[in-house]
Backbone of each chain as ProteinMPNN parsed JSONL, in Angstrom:
{"seq_chain_A": "DIQMTQSPSTLSASVGDRVTITCRASQRINTWLAWYQQKPGKAPKLLIYDASSLDGGVPSRFSGSGSGTEFTLTISSLQPDDFATYYCQQYNTYSLYTFGQGTKLEIK", "coords_chain_A": {"N_chain_A": [[49.483, 118.46, 107.791], [51.076, 121.329, 106.403], [50.808, 122.332, 103.114], [52.781, 123.684, 100.492], [52.456, 125.504, 97.592], [53.99, 126.414, 94.703], [54.075, 128.697, 91.951], [55.013, 129.972, 88.729], [56.248, 126.658, 87.741], [58.405, 126.75, 86.087], [60.008, 129.555, 84.681], [60.556, 131.675, 82.067], [62.539, 134.375, 81.227], [63.88, 137.658, 80.476], [66.916, 139.59, 80.82], [66.467, 142.472, 82.728], [63.725, 142.272, 82.855], [60.683, 142.354, 84.826], [59.725, 140.117, 87.257], [57.476, 137.803, 88.817], [56.921, 135.479, 91.361], [54.745, 133.106, 92.736], [53.494, 131.84, 95.832], [51.506, 129.592, 97.511], [49.897, 128.731, 100.512], [48.489, 125.878, 102.169], [47.134, 126.261, 104.493], [46.479, 128.98, 106.736], [49.316, 130.933, 107.431], [50.116, 133.23, 108.642], [52.704, 135.475, 108.514], [54.804, 133.746, 108.314], [56.975, 133.031, 106.448], [59.589, 132.278, 104.195], [61.909, 133.047, 101.541], [64.154, 131.488, 99.284], [67.124, 131.37, 97.297], [68.612, 129.201, 94.982], [71.455, 127.969, 93.375], [72.843, 125.677, 90.937], [74.562, 123.031, 92.508], [75.201, 124.549, 94.697], [74.772, 125.966, 98.027], [71.5, 126.687, 99.306], [70.391, 130.088, 99.48], [69.338, 132.525, 101.728], [66.86, 134.89, 101.005], [64.55, 136.433, 101.678], [62.711, 136.899, 104.674], [60.095, 136.342, 107.094], [58.08, 136.956, 105.3], [58.358, 139.506, 104.041], [60.698, 140.796, 104.734], [63.88, 141.813, 103.865], [66.841, 139.991, 103.62], [70.107, 140.717, 104.981], [72.383, 142.249, 102.748], [71.164, 141.368, 100.459], [70.145, 142.281, 97.229], [68.162, 145.221, 96.559], [66.354, 144.94, 94.507], [64.964, 142.657, 94.875], [61.92, 141.682, 96.368], [59.4, 140.874, 98.785], [56.022, 139.879, 99.481], [52.771, 139.584, 101.061], [50.475, 137.647, 103.125], [48.935, 135.322, 105.397], [47.682, 133.11, 103.287], [48.636, 133.611, 100.735], [51.435, 134.511, 98.863], [54.103, 136.461, 97.43], [57.096, 136.669, 95.513], [59.036, 139.112, 94.131], [61.098, 140.197, 91.524], [62.485, 143.081, 90.529], [63.97, 144.03, 88.324], [65.46, 141.968, 86.328], [68.678, 140.563, 86.714], [71.72, 139.161, 85.315], [72.83, 137.424, 87.247], [70.653, 136.473, 88.597], [69.408, 134.264, 87.585], [68.271, 131.252, 88.482], [67.079, 128.761, 90.832], [64.176, 129.168, 92.776], [62.812, 128.952, 96.022], [60.019, 128.806, 98.2], [59.333, 128.717, 101.729], [57.548, 127.57, 104.5], [57.456, 128.29, 107.952], [55.747, 128.058, 110.044], [54.567, 125.992, 111.527], [55.349, 124.038, 114.375], [56.552, 121.545, 114.24], [57.077, 120.814, 111.667], [58.606, 121.836, 108.656], [57.889, 123.134, 105.619], [58.624, 123.195, 102.139], [58.049, 124.928, 99.055], [57.726, 123.564, 95.719], [59.589, 124.636, 94.09], [60.764, 127.123, 91.745], [62.07, 127.413, 88.65], [64.047, 129.773, 87.223], [64.67, 130.825, 84.111], [66.793, 131.875, 81.383], [65.404, 133.674, 78.756]], "CA_chain_A": [[50.677, 119.115, 107.26], [50.845, 122.469, 105.531], [51.392, 122.176, 101.783], [53.158, 124.929, 99.837], [52.376, 125.337, 96.142], [54.606, 127.515, 93.984], [53.827, 128.811, 90.525], [55.034, 128.763, 87.909], [57.366, 125.761, 88.015], [59.492, 127.286, 85.268], [59.726, 130.907, 84.212], [61.549, 132.174, 81.127], [62.516, 135.826, 81.229], [65.076, 138.319, 79.947], [67.553, 140.591, 81.678], [65.704, 143.706, 82.781], [62.305, 141.999, 83.082], [60.113, 142.249, 86.169], [59.121, 138.792, 87.378], [56.806, 137.512, 90.082], [56.702, 134.069, 91.689], [53.685, 133.007, 93.737], [53.521, 130.694, 96.74], [50.245, 129.472, 98.246], [49.901, 127.783, 101.629], [47.2, 125.182, 102.306], [46.508, 126.826, 105.698], [47.014, 130.304, 107.052], [50.616, 130.895, 108.119], [50.454, 134.63, 108.951], [53.816, 135.875, 107.634], [55.92, 132.846, 108.621], [57.393, 132.561, 105.141], [60.904, 132.678, 103.698], [62.266, 132.75, 100.151], [65.548, 131.146, 99.1], [67.652, 131.225, 95.937], [69.618, 128.148, 94.903], [72.111, 127.711, 92.094], [73.291, 124.28, 90.883], [75.746, 122.663, 93.266], [75.463, 125.518, 95.769], [73.835, 125.992, 99.141], [70.442, 127.696, 99.226], [70.703, 131.383, 100.093], [68.152, 133.234, 102.21], [66.589, 136.205, 100.407], [63.45, 137.123, 102.358], [62.121, 136.204, 105.808], [58.853, 136.976, 107.574], [57.315, 137.289, 104.09], [58.699, 140.742, 103.335], [61.945, 141.388, 105.232], [65.021, 141.49, 103.024], [68.015, 139.62, 104.398], [71.226, 141.616, 104.781], [73.212, 142.026, 101.575], [70.338, 140.991, 99.299], [69.837, 143.501, 96.46], [66.815, 145.777, 96.771], [65.444, 144.563, 93.42], [64.15, 141.566, 95.401], [60.95, 142.054, 97.387], [58.399, 139.864, 99.102], [54.79, 140.403, 100.054], [51.721, 138.605, 101.338], [50.227, 137.13, 104.466], [47.856, 134.343, 105.38], [47.937, 131.967, 102.414], [49.143, 134.019, 99.418], [52.692, 135.23, 98.973], [54.8, 136.653, 96.172], [58.474, 137.146, 95.421], [59.173, 139.913, 92.92], [62.414, 140.737, 91.146], [62.014, 144.25, 89.777], [64.702, 144.135, 87.067], [66.318, 140.787, 86.363], [70.097, 140.649, 86.388], [72.235, 137.838, 84.906], [73.097, 136.595, 88.418], [69.392, 136.058, 89.236], [68.874, 133.04, 86.985], [68.468, 130.257, 89.526], [65.819, 128.193, 91.294], [63.686, 129.858, 93.966], [61.925, 128.154, 96.876], [59.414, 129.366, 99.397], [59.331, 127.808, 102.88], [56.78, 128.01, 105.664], [58.02, 127.858, 109.23], [54.714, 128.352, 111.031], [54.279, 124.855, 112.389], [56.491, 123.76, 115.232], [57.22, 120.266, 114.02], [57.364, 120.567, 110.256], [58.907, 122.997, 107.832], [57.669, 122.651, 104.265], [59.068, 124.022, 101.035], [57.406, 124.805, 97.765], [58.425, 122.637, 94.831], [60.634, 125.376, 93.392], [60.536, 127.796, 90.463], [63.327, 127.585, 87.928], [64.045, 131.007, 86.442], [65.572, 130.583, 82.99], [66.993, 132.963, 80.436], [64.596, 133.524, 77.541]], "C_chain_A": [[50.276, 120.293, 106.362], [51.558, 122.234, 104.208], [51.654, 123.556, 101.196], [53.197, 124.695, 98.338], [52.922, 126.581, 95.465], [54.16, 127.511, 92.534], [54.506, 130.065, 89.973], [56.179, 127.84, 88.321], [58.614, 126.21, 87.274], [59.073, 128.638, 84.732], [60.871, 131.333, 83.295], [61.431, 133.688, 81.035], [63.854, 136.367, 80.73], [65.65, 139.282, 80.976], [66.765, 141.886, 81.579], [64.213, 143.499, 83.029], [61.952, 142.092, 84.567], [59.4, 140.908, 86.243], [58.531, 138.616, 88.776], [56.582, 136.012, 90.2], [55.689, 134.032, 92.834], [53.817, 131.737, 94.562], [52.214, 130.704, 97.526], [50.357, 128.4, 99.317], [48.518, 127.154, 101.779], [46.446, 125.601, 103.56], [47.141, 128.19, 105.946], [48.313, 130.179, 107.855], [51.075, 132.295, 108.525], [51.547, 135.097, 107.982], [55.045, 135.006, 107.889], [56.433, 132.217, 107.335], [58.745, 133.134, 104.756], [61.033, 132.318, 102.223], [63.774, 132.514, 100.067], [65.862, 131.084, 97.609], [68.683, 130.102, 95.96], [70.148, 128.009, 93.487], [72.684, 126.298, 92.112], [74.581, 124.047, 91.659], [76.079, 123.581, 94.427], [74.441, 125.377, 96.893], [72.717, 126.987, 98.869], [70.84, 128.957, 99.999], [69.405, 132.069, 100.487], [68.046, 134.594, 101.528], [65.665, 137.04, 101.286], [63.003, 136.269, 103.541], [60.929, 137.004, 106.318], [58.076, 137.617, 106.423], [57.821, 138.506, 103.327], [59.994, 141.4, 103.796], [63.125, 140.886, 104.415], [66.222, 141.139, 103.897], [69.165, 140.562, 104.046], [72.043, 141.255, 103.551], [72.448, 141.624, 100.332], [69.946, 142.269, 98.546], [68.379, 143.93, 96.602], [65.865, 145.503, 95.604], [64.569, 143.36, 93.817], [63.172, 142.122, 96.437], [59.946, 140.928, 97.589], [57.174, 140.517, 99.703], [53.83, 139.248, 100.332], [51.591, 138.27, 102.801], [49.067, 136.154, 104.382], [48.203, 133.14, 104.516], [48.563, 132.33, 101.067], [50.365, 134.906, 99.56], [53.318, 135.389, 97.591], [56.234, 137.096, 96.415], [58.567, 137.874, 94.094], [60.626, 140.332, 92.742], [62.122, 141.858, 90.165], [62.696, 144.389, 88.423], [65.762, 143.047, 87.05], [67.751, 141.095, 85.95], [70.624, 139.253, 86.039], [72.457, 136.887, 86.083], [71.824, 136.016, 89.034], [68.834, 134.757, 88.674], [69.285, 131.861, 87.861], [67.114, 129.613, 89.826], [65.445, 128.844, 92.623], [62.681, 128.968, 94.707], [61.304, 129.029, 97.95], [59.42, 128.292, 100.494], [58.438, 128.392, 103.966], [57.442, 127.477, 106.919], [57.048, 128.166, 110.367], [54.506, 127.218, 112.017], [55.53, 124.432, 113.141], [57.224, 122.471, 114.895], [57.527, 119.976, 112.562], [57.64, 121.874, 109.547], [58.735, 122.522, 106.398], [58.067, 123.701, 103.243], [58.112, 123.887, 99.856], [58.261, 123.93, 96.863], [59.515, 123.319, 94.014], [60.166, 125.994, 92.089], [61.884, 128.02, 89.81], [63.206, 128.783, 87.01], [65.12, 130.874, 85.364], [65.696, 131.82, 82.122], [66.176, 132.687, 79.172], [65.501, 133.64, 76.313]], "O_chain_A": [[49.267, 120.244, 105.659], [52.76, 121.971, 104.179], [50.861, 124.48, 101.374], [53.888, 123.794, 97.863], [52.382, 127.675, 95.632], [53.899, 126.456, 91.957], [54.573, 131.091, 90.649], [56.994, 128.209, 89.166], [59.733, 126.07, 87.768], [57.914, 128.839, 84.37], [62.029, 131.347, 83.713], [60.347, 134.218, 80.791], [64.826, 135.627, 80.584], [64.952, 139.729, 81.886], [66.435, 142.343, 80.485], [63.508, 144.447, 83.375], [62.806, 141.931, 85.439], [58.567, 140.596, 85.392], [59.005, 139.183, 89.76], [56.116, 135.362, 89.264], [55.766, 134.823, 93.775], [54.206, 130.687, 94.049], [51.859, 131.713, 98.135], [50.85, 127.3, 99.063], [47.502, 127.808, 101.547], [45.252, 125.33, 103.684], [48.21, 128.499, 105.42], [48.394, 129.423, 108.823], [52.266, 132.53, 108.727], [51.336, 135.112, 106.769], [56.179, 135.451, 107.712], [56.336, 131.004, 107.153], [59.016, 134.318, 104.961], [60.364, 131.414, 101.724], [64.566, 133.227, 100.683], [65.0, 130.791, 96.78], [69.531, 130.052, 96.851], [69.382, 127.941, 92.525], [72.98, 125.769, 93.184], [75.563, 124.77, 91.491], [77.115, 123.421, 95.072], [73.392, 124.753, 96.729], [72.958, 128.03, 98.26], [71.524, 128.896, 101.02], [68.483, 132.181, 99.68], [69.014, 135.354, 101.478], [65.955, 138.195, 101.597], [62.924, 135.046, 103.425], [60.778, 138.187, 106.012], [57.494, 138.691, 106.572], [57.729, 138.546, 102.1], [60.352, 142.464, 103.291], [63.341, 139.68, 104.29], [66.581, 141.891, 104.803], [69.199, 141.133, 102.956], [72.36, 140.086, 103.335], [73.032, 141.545, 99.251], [69.47, 143.228, 99.155], [67.484, 143.098, 96.747], [64.677, 145.808, 95.705], [63.558, 143.083, 93.171], [63.549, 142.934, 97.282], [59.681, 140.138, 96.683], [57.259, 141.562, 100.347], [54.041, 138.113, 99.906], [52.471, 138.566, 103.61], [48.307, 136.159, 103.413], [48.931, 132.249, 104.952], [48.981, 131.438, 100.328], [50.348, 135.911, 100.27], [53.1, 134.57, 96.698], [56.54, 137.795, 97.381], [58.219, 137.321, 93.051], [61.288, 140.763, 93.686], [61.574, 141.618, 89.089], [62.062, 144.825, 87.463], [66.819, 143.175, 87.669], [67.997, 141.793, 84.967], [70.019, 138.257, 86.438], [72.29, 135.676, 85.937], [71.906, 135.152, 89.907], [67.885, 134.202, 89.229], [70.462, 131.517, 87.97], [66.124, 129.892, 89.15], [66.298, 129.044, 93.487], [61.825, 128.325, 94.1], [61.969, 129.883, 98.536], [59.504, 127.099, 100.201], [58.557, 129.567, 104.311], [57.932, 126.348, 106.944], [57.449, 128.488, 111.485], [54.293, 127.454, 113.207], [56.635, 124.468, 112.6], [58.398, 122.322, 115.233], [58.181, 118.977, 112.259], [56.991, 122.888, 109.802], [59.401, 121.565, 106.001], [57.883, 124.903, 103.437], [57.454, 122.861, 99.687], [59.393, 123.594, 97.209], [60.282, 122.65, 93.321], [59.286, 125.461, 91.413], [62.737, 128.728, 90.345], [62.357, 128.807, 86.119], [66.314, 130.818, 85.659], [64.829, 132.694, 82.122], [66.251, 131.601, 78.597], [65.023, 133.543, 75.183]]}, "seq_chain_B": "EVQLVESGGDLIQPGGSLRLSCEASGFTFSSYWMHWVRHAPGKGLVWVSGINSDGSITRYADSVKGRFTMSRDNAKNTLYLQVNSLRAEDMAVYHCARGGLGRLESYWFDPWGQGTLVTVSS", "coords_chain_B": {"N_chain_B": [[83.449, 134.659, 109.925], [80.368, 133.093, 109.367], [79.966, 129.659, 109.059], [79.137, 126.479, 107.677], [79.975, 123.145, 107.333], [79.506, 120.191, 105.737], [79.989, 116.614, 105.928], [80.699, 113.111, 105.25], [78.988, 111.862, 103.462], [78.329, 109.205, 101.11], [78.589, 106.353, 98.863], [76.222, 103.933, 99.29], [74.741, 100.798, 100.057], [71.298, 99.735, 99.62], [69.475, 99.542, 102.637], [71.64, 99.972, 104.2], [73.796, 101.9, 106.482], [74.829, 105.162, 107.656], [76.77, 107.907, 108.892], [76.293, 111.272, 108.969], [77.998, 114.404, 109.182], [78.227, 117.772, 110.404], [80.103, 120.508, 110.58], [80.356, 123.42, 112.451], [81.178, 126.915, 112.418], [82.199, 130.227, 113.428], [80.044, 131.244, 114.827], [78.019, 131.132, 117.845], [77.51, 128.089, 118.331], [76.179, 126.442, 120.179], [73.921, 127.819, 120.887], [71.842, 127.731, 119.09], [69.01, 126.415, 117.244], [69.291, 123.692, 114.974], [69.221, 122.22, 111.692], [68.555, 119.573, 109.299], [68.296, 119.353, 105.823], [67.208, 117.898, 102.807], [68.041, 117.33, 99.32], [66.935, 115.834, 96.697], [67.933, 114.383, 93.528], [66.756, 116.297, 90.841], [64.532, 117.028, 92.226], [62.702, 118.939, 94.77], [63.519, 120.914, 97.739], [63.556, 119.302, 100.901], [62.654, 119.262, 104.223], [64.265, 117.481, 106.806], [65.036, 116.945, 109.523], [65.246, 118.386, 112.845], [66.919, 120.001, 115.618], [67.085, 121.145, 118.969], [68.863, 123.736, 120.819], [70.307, 122.584, 122.999], [70.129, 119.935, 122.493], [68.032, 118.5, 123.556], [65.556, 118.319, 122.413], [64.23, 116.847, 119.559], [63.109, 116.776, 116.18], [61.418, 115.175, 113.484], [60.857, 114.483, 110.011], [58.047, 112.654, 108.784], [58.764, 110.732, 106.927], [61.268, 109.818, 107.614], [61.251, 109.149, 110.223], [62.112, 107.085, 112.924], [64.113, 105.861, 111.503], [66.182, 107.662, 111.056], [68.464, 109.518, 113.099], [69.056, 112.423, 114.812], [71.647, 114.373, 116.245], [73.827, 116.284, 118.423], [77.033, 117.702, 119.249], [77.948, 119.979, 121.309], [80.339, 120.796, 122.384], [82.129, 120.209, 120.438], [81.214, 121.682, 118.371], [79.604, 120.485, 116.415], [77.254, 118.854, 114.367], [75.159, 116.013, 113.89], [73.87, 113.38, 111.783], [72.52, 110.37, 111.964], [71.908, 107.9, 109.725], [69.902, 105.255, 109.011], [68.86, 102.031, 107.669], [68.707, 102.616, 104.896], [67.043, 103.78, 101.955], [66.241, 103.779, 98.431], [64.931, 106.145, 97.896], [66.039, 107.882, 99.706], [68.282, 108.906, 98.654], [70.201, 111.715, 98.082], [71.433, 115.127, 98.227], [72.506, 116.209, 101.313], [71.922, 118.896, 103.32], [73.05, 120.879, 106.041], [71.628, 123.331, 108.187], [71.316, 126.473, 109.855], [69.008, 127.329, 112.379], [66.663, 128.956, 114.472], [67.469, 131.188, 117.251], [68.033, 130.093, 120.526], [64.962, 129.517, 122.053], [63.521, 129.882, 119.778], [61.867, 128.192, 117.68], [60.212, 128.269, 115.437], [61.362, 129.467, 112.741], [63.372, 130.93, 110.144], [65.873, 129.468, 107.878], [69.268, 129.96, 108.012], [72.722, 130.385, 107.959], [73.206, 128.016, 105.214], [74.873, 124.887, 104.677], [77.05, 123.576, 102.067], [76.467, 120.97, 101.498], [76.347, 117.319, 101.533], [76.721, 114.387, 99.638], [74.601, 111.652, 99.496], [74.462, 108.546, 98.174], [72.407, 105.965, 97.215], [72.592, 102.776, 96.284], [72.748, 99.533, 94.808]], "CA_chain_B": [[82.436, 134.261, 108.934], [79.547, 131.947, 109.739], [80.191, 128.612, 108.08], [78.704, 125.114, 107.961], [80.627, 122.24, 106.391], [79.041, 118.823, 105.908], [80.837, 115.516, 105.466], [80.194, 111.783, 105.582], [78.221, 111.252, 102.387], [79.028, 108.092, 100.466], [77.774, 105.386, 98.133], [75.835, 102.935, 100.277], [73.73, 99.875, 99.557], [69.992, 99.783, 100.312], [69.493, 98.887, 103.942], [72.858, 100.344, 104.901], [73.799, 103.008, 107.436], [75.842, 106.189, 107.439], [76.648, 109.058, 109.795], [76.653, 112.558, 108.379], [78.443, 115.407, 110.148], [78.186, 119.171, 109.98], [80.946, 121.287, 111.493], [79.967, 124.821, 112.446], [82.172, 127.882, 112.891], [81.86, 131.633, 113.236], [78.92, 131.669, 115.656], [77.864, 130.336, 119.064], [76.757, 126.912, 117.874], [75.365, 125.876, 121.26], [72.761, 128.672, 121.153], [70.908, 127.719, 117.968], [68.408, 125.256, 116.595], [69.954, 123.277, 113.748], [68.356, 121.379, 110.869], [69.01, 118.898, 108.083], [67.385, 119.444, 104.687], [67.798, 117.141, 101.704], [67.683, 117.741, 97.973], [67.094, 114.695, 95.803], [68.151, 114.79, 92.124], [65.572, 116.671, 90.082], [63.393, 117.323, 93.12], [62.837, 120.142, 95.572], [64.081, 120.811, 99.088], [62.689, 118.64, 101.867], [63.164, 119.273, 105.592], [64.419, 116.117, 107.317], [65.019, 116.885, 110.987], [65.719, 119.556, 113.557], [67.315, 119.755, 117.005], [67.214, 122.418, 119.679], [70.231, 124.159, 121.12], [71.024, 121.686, 123.908], [69.937, 118.558, 122.056], [66.987, 117.816, 124.32], [64.363, 118.207, 121.565], [64.475, 116.539, 118.153], [61.93, 116.663, 115.329], [61.709, 114.429, 112.265], [59.823, 114.29, 109.002], [57.446, 111.32, 108.886], [59.424, 109.807, 105.999], [62.528, 109.324, 108.167], [61.058, 108.851, 111.641], [62.442, 105.701, 113.259], [65.305, 105.41, 110.756], [67.219, 108.691, 111.179], [68.628, 110.094, 114.43], [69.841, 113.657, 114.795], [72.262, 114.69, 117.531], [74.825, 117.346, 118.345], [78.067, 117.785, 120.274], [78.211, 121.413, 121.382], [81.752, 120.995, 122.705], [82.866, 120.08, 119.186], [80.522, 122.507, 117.361], [79.304, 119.547, 115.348], [75.913, 118.289, 114.242], [75.22, 114.69, 113.278], [72.646, 112.702, 111.364], [72.696, 108.936, 111.769], [70.884, 107.45, 108.79], [69.854, 103.8, 108.98], [67.857, 101.402, 106.787], [68.603, 103.527, 103.755], [66.216, 103.405, 100.811], [66.573, 104.509, 97.208], [64.352, 107.497, 97.966], [66.84, 108.707, 100.609], [69.422, 109.429, 97.917], [70.061, 113.166, 98.001], [72.421, 115.967, 98.904], [72.009, 116.569, 102.642], [72.428, 120.172, 103.796], [72.69, 121.348, 107.379], [71.261, 124.748, 108.176], [71.083, 127.064, 111.173], [67.665, 127.833, 112.604], [66.475, 130.064, 115.382], [68.267, 131.333, 118.459], [67.375, 129.71, 121.768], [63.66, 128.847, 121.982], [62.839, 130.254, 118.531], [61.794, 127.033, 116.799], [59.604, 128.709, 114.171], [62.376, 130.421, 112.265], [63.937, 130.607, 108.841], [67.156, 128.779, 107.91], [70.348, 130.774, 107.483], [73.043, 129.972, 106.592], [73.184, 126.598, 104.858], [76.105, 124.327, 104.167], [77.03, 123.167, 100.656], [75.843, 119.659, 101.41], [77.105, 116.101, 101.321], [75.905, 113.531, 98.781], [74.35, 110.261, 99.871], [74.008, 107.774, 97.021], [71.922, 104.649, 97.64], [72.56, 101.916, 95.104], [73.376, 98.234, 94.979]], "C_chain_B": [[81.687, 133.026, 109.423], [79.66, 130.879, 108.66], [79.698, 127.266, 108.594], [79.297, 124.21, 106.897], [80.216, 120.805, 106.699], [80.069, 117.827, 105.404], [80.147, 114.199, 105.784], [79.369, 111.121, 104.5], [79.036, 110.201, 101.644], [78.051, 107.317, 99.617], [77.488, 104.233, 99.083], [74.734, 102.059, 99.687], [72.401, 100.071, 100.275], [70.045, 98.969, 101.597], [70.689, 99.264, 104.789], [72.689, 101.554, 105.811], [74.975, 103.944, 107.176], [75.687, 107.227, 108.54], [77.169, 110.295, 109.09], [77.051, 113.518, 109.489], [78.35, 116.793, 109.535], [78.978, 119.977, 111.012], [80.639, 122.772, 111.335], [81.108, 125.7, 112.952], [81.648, 129.287, 112.67], [80.658, 132.121, 114.012], [78.839, 130.751, 116.875], [76.928, 129.173, 118.78], [75.762, 126.443, 118.933], [74.106, 126.68, 121.55], [71.637, 128.516, 120.129], [70.256, 126.369, 117.722], [69.214, 124.968, 115.319], [69.061, 122.283, 113.017], [69.142, 120.663, 109.787], [67.9, 119.0, 107.037], [68.015, 118.675, 103.535], [67.224, 117.574, 100.362], [67.983, 116.577, 97.047], [67.249, 115.184, 94.369], [66.838, 115.102, 91.421], [64.349, 117.003, 90.918], [63.645, 118.608, 93.903], [63.443, 119.869, 96.939], [63.064, 120.174, 100.03], [63.357, 118.702, 103.243], [63.165, 117.85, 106.14], [64.293, 116.067, 108.839], [65.565, 118.168, 111.573], [66.038, 119.21, 114.997], [67.496, 121.091, 117.705], [68.643, 122.612, 120.179], [70.986, 123.206, 122.042], [70.818, 120.215, 123.578], [68.813, 117.815, 122.741], [65.706, 117.607, 123.519], [64.802, 117.907, 120.131], [63.141, 116.381, 117.436], [62.337, 115.95, 114.046], [60.534, 114.481, 111.3], [59.309, 112.857, 109.105], [58.208, 110.297, 108.05], [60.709, 109.209, 106.562], [62.406, 108.914, 109.635], [61.316, 107.369, 111.91], [63.664, 105.168, 112.546], [66.478, 106.376, 110.915], [67.25, 109.204, 112.62], [69.553, 111.302, 114.345], [70.394, 113.91, 116.187], [73.277, 115.806, 117.334], [75.814, 117.219, 119.487], [78.478, 119.246, 120.336], [79.668, 121.712, 121.734], [82.612, 120.948, 121.439], [82.262, 120.913, 118.06], [80.108, 121.667, 116.147], [77.908, 118.953, 115.491], [76.044, 116.943, 113.532], [73.842, 114.248, 112.787], [73.009, 111.243, 111.1], [71.552, 108.456, 110.891], [70.978, 105.929, 108.654], [68.786, 103.322, 108.004], [67.623, 102.251, 105.54], [67.821, 102.927, 102.597], [66.64, 104.219, 99.602], [66.092, 105.955, 97.279], [65.076, 108.407, 98.96], [68.035, 109.328, 99.891], [69.226, 110.923, 97.649], [71.343, 113.837, 98.478], [71.785, 116.411, 100.22], [72.721, 117.85, 103.089], [72.116, 120.329, 105.282], [72.439, 122.849, 107.287], [71.013, 125.22, 109.602], [69.661, 127.603, 111.247], [67.666, 128.978, 113.586], [67.347, 130.013, 116.62], [67.449, 130.908, 119.675], [66.078, 128.947, 121.56], [62.912, 129.141, 120.685], [62.852, 129.087, 117.552], [61.206, 127.397, 115.446], [60.455, 129.825, 113.602], [62.868, 129.985, 110.909], [65.307, 129.968, 109.019], [68.221, 129.667, 107.257], [71.521, 130.774, 108.427], [72.84, 128.476, 106.388], [74.601, 126.162, 104.489], [75.935, 123.898, 102.715], [76.424, 121.786, 100.462], [76.818, 118.519, 101.211], [76.198, 115.084, 100.633], [75.821, 112.115, 99.326], [73.765, 109.556, 98.648], [73.623, 106.383, 97.502], [71.766, 103.79, 96.393], [73.26, 100.595, 95.402], [74.405, 97.99, 93.87]], "O_chain_B": [[82.295, 132.04, 109.84], [79.471, 131.165, 107.478], [79.821, 126.95, 109.777], [79.147, 124.465, 105.702], [80.523, 120.268, 107.763], [80.91, 118.15, 104.565], [79.141, 114.167, 106.494], [79.071, 109.93, 104.6], [80.261, 110.287, 101.558], [76.847, 107.574, 99.634], [78.413, 103.624, 99.62], [73.901, 102.529, 98.912], [72.378, 100.527, 101.418], [70.584, 97.863, 101.636], [70.751, 98.917, 105.969], [71.615, 102.148, 105.905], [75.972, 103.566, 106.561], [74.589, 107.41, 109.066], [78.325, 110.357, 108.672], [76.515, 113.461, 110.596], [78.39, 116.961, 108.316], [78.569, 120.105, 112.166], [80.658, 123.309, 110.227], [81.898, 125.286, 113.799], [80.771, 129.515, 111.837], [80.274, 133.284, 113.886], [79.509, 129.72, 116.929], [75.715, 129.267, 118.966], [74.629, 126.088, 118.609], [73.296, 126.267, 122.38], [70.576, 129.118, 120.293], [70.856, 125.32, 117.955], [69.741, 125.878, 114.68], [68.25, 121.591, 113.632], [70.237, 121.078, 109.406], [66.727, 118.765, 107.327], [69.22, 118.781, 103.304], [66.114, 118.097, 100.264], [69.129, 116.355, 96.657], [66.766, 116.261, 94.021], [65.921, 114.281, 91.404], [63.263, 117.231, 90.386], [64.665, 119.273, 93.722], [63.828, 118.743, 97.253], [61.869, 120.466, 99.966], [64.489, 118.249, 103.408], [62.201, 117.106, 105.967], [63.543, 115.255, 109.381], [66.251, 118.937, 110.901], [65.501, 118.247, 115.544], [67.994, 122.05, 117.116], [69.51, 121.76, 119.982], [72.194, 123.034, 121.882], [71.285, 119.343, 124.312], [68.653, 116.613, 122.53], [64.859, 116.802, 123.907], [65.634, 118.614, 119.563], [62.165, 115.91, 118.019], [63.465, 116.102, 113.576], [59.374, 114.518, 111.709], [60.058, 111.952, 109.472], [58.289, 109.127, 108.422], [61.194, 108.2, 106.05], [63.356, 108.39, 110.218], [60.796, 106.505, 111.205], [64.204, 104.133, 112.935], [67.635, 105.956, 110.91], [66.215, 109.312, 113.277], [70.684, 111.207, 113.868], [69.708, 113.695, 117.187], [73.549, 116.218, 116.206], [75.488, 116.7, 120.554], [79.267, 119.705, 119.511], [80.17, 122.787, 121.406], [83.677, 121.561, 121.374], [82.736, 120.862, 116.925], [80.25, 122.096, 115.002], [77.458, 118.605, 116.583], [76.919, 116.754, 112.687], [72.806, 114.675, 113.297], [73.713, 110.927, 110.14], [70.381, 108.581, 111.25], [72.003, 105.392, 108.236], [67.927, 104.09, 107.57], [66.485, 102.558, 105.183], [67.923, 101.737, 102.3], [67.322, 105.235, 99.739], [66.755, 106.869, 96.79], [64.754, 109.592, 99.047], [68.724, 110.179, 100.453], [68.223, 111.339, 97.068], [72.221, 113.195, 99.055], [70.666, 116.925, 100.237], [73.945, 117.888, 103.218], [71.034, 119.951, 105.731], [72.975, 123.535, 106.417], [70.555, 124.453, 110.449], [69.171, 128.242, 110.316], [68.532, 129.852, 113.555], [67.887, 128.971, 116.992], [66.3, 131.322, 119.829], [66.074, 127.868, 120.969], [61.78, 128.69, 120.514], [63.733, 128.995, 116.697], [61.652, 126.889, 114.418], [60.279, 130.992, 113.949], [62.792, 128.807, 110.56], [65.847, 129.916, 110.123], [68.088, 130.07, 106.101], [71.359, 131.126, 109.595], [72.365, 127.77, 107.277], [75.417, 126.969, 104.045], [74.82, 123.859, 102.195], [75.925, 121.469, 99.382], [77.956, 118.715, 100.783], [75.034, 114.937, 101.006], [76.837, 111.468, 99.582], [72.701, 109.931, 98.154], [74.43, 105.697, 98.129], [70.908, 104.051, 95.55], [74.236, 100.548, 96.151], [75.045, 96.939, 93.843]]}, "name": "protein", "num_of_chains": 2, "seq": "DIQMTQSPSTLSASVGDRVTITCRASQRINTWLAWYQQKPGKAPKLLIYDASSLDGGVPSRFSGSGSGTEFTLTISSLQPDDFATYYCQQYNTYSLYTFGQGTKLEIKEVQLVESGGDLIQPGGSLRLSCEASGFTFSSYWMHWVRHAPGKGLVWVSGINSDGSITRYADSVKGRFTMSRDNAKNTLYLQVNSLRAEDMAVYHCARGGLGRLESYWFDPWGQGTLVTVSS"}
């Protein structure tokens, strides 16, 4: 099984900050990686697919990069609506899809 | 508008059974892979199972294999998850999510439903 490790688990930041979340895969997954945003009681929302492609309607302050085993999600200038939990997901393997443990982005 | 709406969650005793449903609208349901993902309290997202567009292929996480059965009725645009022999660790919000089109099994999930809560307690 491919394990996905996100860091940090919790991130405290202020409106306007630039923040980066890292996701590491235990095996190479090329760019088969997605990022999701989830708010309490809501459905996860797709932000990024194929490691760096922004889903339609997602603000351009969100960006993704990486390939192989190291990936990052960057928010260039935090907005109040961005405080949420973020998950990476690999979809490289045909029979299993694994998520990172999540990064909770909190207001400092 | 593409929409997924889950139902069927309930309070159930350990060892019990339940059938979860997910009604799809706004897209050609019969053309897509579909998945169930669960979110236990205080934990992260965990993929549970997936099914291809015509229901001929199903995949399961090891933790639910042999206890959960995923199926679909394309005429009713509805996805199902039969959950048997429930354990405390199965307690979670269960989300359905759309996967890839046709043969695209390696694909991201979009959109997701809001989820239905399964509570396992005696």
